[in-house]
N, C-alpha and C positions, 0 to 999 in steps of 0.2 A: 197376821199381816206381814208382808215382806218389807224388810228394811231397805233403806236407800242403797246400802252397800250390796245387798243381795240382788237388787234390781240392776245395778251396774254390772255385776258379775254375769248375770243371765244375759244381758245385752251383749257383753263382750263375747261370750260363748256363741251366741247366735251369729255375730259378725264373723267369727273364726270359721264357721261352717261354710262360708262362701268360697273357700279354697283360694287358688292363685289367680291373680289378675292377669290380663293379657300381656302387659309389659313384663311382669315377672316370668311368665311362661316363655316369652321370646328370649329373655336373658338366659334362662335355664337351657333352652335349646342351643343357643350360641355357645355357651360354655361347654356343653356336651359335644358339640361339633368340633370345637378346638381340641378338646382332650382326645377325641376319636382320631382326628387328623394326626396328632402327635404320636399316638400309639401305633397307628397304621404305618406312618412313615418310619418309625423305629423298627417295626416288624419287617417291612420291606428291605430296609437297609441291612438288618441282621441276616435276612434270608439270602440276599445277594452276596454278602460277605462270606457266609457259610458255604454257599455254592462255589464261589471263587476259590476259597481255601481248599475245599474237597477236590475240586477239579485240578488245582495246581499240585496238590499232594499226590493225586492219582498219576498225573503226568510225570512228576518227579520220580515216583516209585517205578513206573514203567520204564522210563529212560535209564534209571540206575540198574534195574534188573537186566535189561537188554545189553547195556554197556558191559556189565560184569560178565555176561555169557559170551559176548563177542571177544572180549579181552582174553578170557580163558581159552577159547578155541584158537584164536590167532597166535597166542603166545607159544602154543605147541605145534605150530605149522612145521611141516617137514616135507622133504622130497620123498618120493615113493620109489624105493629100490626096484630095479628091473633085472631079470635074469639075463646074463650075457649082454647087457646093454647099459648105457648111461642111465642114471636115475631120472625118473620122470619129474619134471619141475613141480614144485609144491602148488603153484597157481596154474590152473588151466583157464580161468576167466578172471580178469581184473578190470572192472569198469567202475565208473564213478558211483553207480547205485546198485552194483551187484558184484559178487565175487564167488569163485569156486576154488577150494583149496583142500589139501590133504593135511589132516591133523593127527597127532599121536593120542589125542584124548578119545577114549572109548565112550561114546555118548549113548550107545544102545543098551548098555548093561547086560549084554548077552554073555552067556557062559563061554569060557575059553574053548577054542576049537582043538580037539585032540590032535597031537602030532603036527601042529601048525607052527607058525613063526612066533615071534615074541608077543607077550601079552602086556599091556593091552594092544589089540590090533588097531591099525590105522582106520580112520574114517574119512570119507569125502564129504565136505560140508559146503553148502551153497547158502549164502546170505543175499537176499534180493528183495526188492519191493514188488508187491503184486499190483494189480490194477487199481486197488483202493489205497495204494501207497502204504500198506502195512508191511512191516519188516518181517520176513518169513525165513525161517531156518529149515533147510532140507538136508537130511543126513542119509548117506548110503554106507552101510557097514562094509568093511573090507572082508573079502573072501579069498582064501588061498587059491592061487592060480591052479595048483594041483594039490592033492591030498599030501599033507606033511610039508608043504612048501613054505618058505619064509618070505615069499613074494605074494603081493596082494593085488586083486583087481576089485573094481567097484561096479558090480552089475546086479546087485540085489534090489529088493523093493525099498524105495525111499520112505522115510518117515518125516513128517512135516509138522511144524508148529509155528505159531505167531509169537514173535518176540516183543513187538511194539506196534501200537496202532498209529495211524494218521501221521506219517512222517512228512514234514513240510518240505516244499521245494527249496532248493538252494538259492539264497539271495544272490543277486549279481555281485561279483567280485569277492565272494567268500568261499571258503573251503567246501567242497562237495561232501556227500555222505562218506565216501571212501577216497582217501588220497594215499598214494604209494610213494615210498622213499627208498633211495639206494643207500649204499654204505657211507656216502658223504653227506647224508641227510638232505639230499636234493630231491625235490618232488619230481617224479616221473610224469612227463606231460602226455596225456592221452590224445588219441586222434579225435576227429570231429564227432565220432559216435560215443566218445567217452571211454574208449577201451584202450588198454595197453597192448603193444605188440608182443609176440612170443619172446623176442630178445629182451624187451623191457621187463617182462614178468620174471625172467631169470635173475634180474638185478634187485628184486624187492627184498629188503631186509627189515622194513618196518611199515606199519600201516596206520595212517591217521584216520580216526573215526569221529565225525561230527554229527551227532544225533539230535535232530530238532523235532520235537513233538509239537504238533500244531495246537492252537487254541481249541478247547473242548469243554462244553457244558457250562459256560459262564459268559456273561456280557463283557466283563473285563478280560483282557488278554492274560491267559494263564499258560502260554506256551513255555516250553522248557528246552534248553540247549545244553548238551553235555559233549565235551571233547576229550579225546585221549589219543595218544600216539603209542602204539603197541610195538615193542621190539620183538623180532623173530629170531631168537638166538640160534635155532637149529639151521637157519639159512645164512648166518653170518660166518663165512669160512675163515676170514682173517680180520684182525683188528677189531675196532669197536665203532659203533655208530657215532658220528660226530654229534655233539650236543648243540 
């Protein structure tokens, strides 16, 4: 015979087999939904923060690399000597968003030309924005005018590479991508097309570069702006640039 205690235990076990009641199930679902919402929100926030940080880092690295390259090229800007004539001016194009100049930096890595002029030989460099506003570097290696000559021309096949992507347009009232300064550190004013005249280009002794990389790959603004004014010691014949 079952005792009263065993009867009560059996009855309790039978009742436990019934599972959760409807109110208990609803409460469980609500708690699960709250936890899921918190976890999802945290994941989305972390994803956005990571995307923003990565995009900002990419822009900063791109801007820094491009600025270092332009600074290196511009710092070695030089006039190009001509036989029985005045030196050709260093700048043949000087606009707010493009420039072409001669530099003493040998960017091609080519072997020295036998019986030619000084090594490294000069290069002609163009820095300009393409139709997608990417900053593009185009290089033409100097070639001796005649064999054994110390005078160079730039008529070879150009090599091109992209220095920076998606350069932003210049905000109203702020410095353009390229600003040119004379020996008194006065900005040379371009014409309506953004270009300097031939006379103005002969006065350039430093170049201001303001590189703005636009927002990319993130909902939050991760644009980056770097500015630098590069002195051109080879073009400064007397005195120093005013600070």
